[in-house]
N, C-alpha and C positions, 0 to 999 in steps of 0.2 A: 853519197854526201848529203845527209839530211840536215840542211840548214835553212833558216828563214830566207825567203826570196820575195821579190816583188812580182806582181802579176804582169805578164807580157802581153802586148798586142803585136800581131805580126801581119805582114802582107800575105797574099794568097800563095805565093811561091816560097814562103818561109825564108826569104833573103834579108828582110829588114824587120827589126823588132824595136818596140819602144816601151819604156816604163818610166814611172815617176819615182825618183828618190825622195824620201821624206826624212829630214833630219834637222840639225841645228841651224842650217842656213835656209830652211824652208823646203818647198817642193821644187825639184829640178828634173826636167824631162831629159831622158837619156835615150840614145839610139845605139843599137848594135846592127852593123851592116855587113853582109857577106857579098863580096864582089868577085866574080870569076876573073882570074888574072892570067890564065893560060889554058890551052886545050887539054891539059892533063888533069882536069878536074881539081885544080888548085884554086882555092878561094882566099882572098884577103879578108881578115876580120878587122873591121874598123869599129871603134867604140869611143863614145864621148858624150858630152852634153850637147843638146840641140841649141844652136845659136838662134835666139829669138828673132833676130833681124833677117838672117839669110835662110833659116830653116835647115841648114847643113850641120853636120857633126863638127863640133869644136873639140879636137883631141889634144889641145894644149891648155885649156882652162883647168884650174885646180879647184874642185868643188869643196873639198873638206867638209862634207855634210855629216860626217860622223857615222856613216853606215857602210863602210867599205866592205865588210864581210858579206852583208846582205846584197850589195851591188855585185860582188864577185860571184856569189851563188846564183844570182839572176843571169849573169852573163853565161855561166856554165849551163844553166837550164836552156838558154837560147842555143848553145852549141849542141846540146842533145837533140832539141827539136829540129835544128837544121840538119844534123846528121841522120835523123830518122827519115827525113824527106830526100836527102841527097847522100845516099849510102856509100857512093864511091868517092866522095869529096875528101880532099885534103884541105886542112885549114892552116893558113899562114898567119902568124901574128908577130908584130914587133911594135914596141912603144914608139910614140912620136918623138920621144926624147930618151936619152940613155937612162935617166932616172925612172921613167915609166917602164922601160924594158926590164929594169931591175925589179920593179914592183911586180911585174908579170912573173918573173923568175921566182921571186919569193913566194907568190901564190901557188905556182906549180909545185915548188919544192915542198911547201907546207902540206899539200894534199896529194902528193905524188902517188902514195899507196892506193888511194881511192881512184885517182885518174887512171892508173895502169890497169885497173879492173876492166875498164871499157875502152880505153884508148891506147894507141902507141904514140909516143911523144919523142920528138927529135929536137935538138938544139943546134944552131949553126955554130960550129966550133971555129977554130982559127982558119981552116981551109975548106971544110965540108960539113954536111949534116952528120950528126952522130946521135946515138940513143942518149936521151936526157939522163944526166948523172947529177946527183946532189953534189954541191960544192964546186961545180964548174960554172964559169960564166959564159953566157951565150948572147949573141946579138939579135937573134930572132928564133922563132919556134915554129914547128910544123907538127900537126897531129892528125890522126885519122881514127875513126871509130873501128874497133875490131870487128 
């Protein structure tokens, strides 16, 4: 997926990444954070704007900075960098709201052919994980680099 992306800054362990979105609302600092959630090498992917007061990720704010494709491409590049360092990791992702989860699903669906070249992707179906299929709705996602 050759798309424009922002330059990432990461910590030493490649668990946290930051970049600056530049668009119609100005410059907005964003963070992508991978957090181990169980001993089976499953990491939660958290993403959002950095709250200027707390320094924490705000995954409820709506930036609407006009650069969503570039932001998506930047998040994907962080996933690649993370997986290069943590080759056995599974990545869990779910939106902070149902509409965000839907946006994630739209992004996965749009680029599924490219994603499947390097990753296996599952969606949480009604009762269990299943291989991601176009046209099905999922509540969360799980992926691993091949």
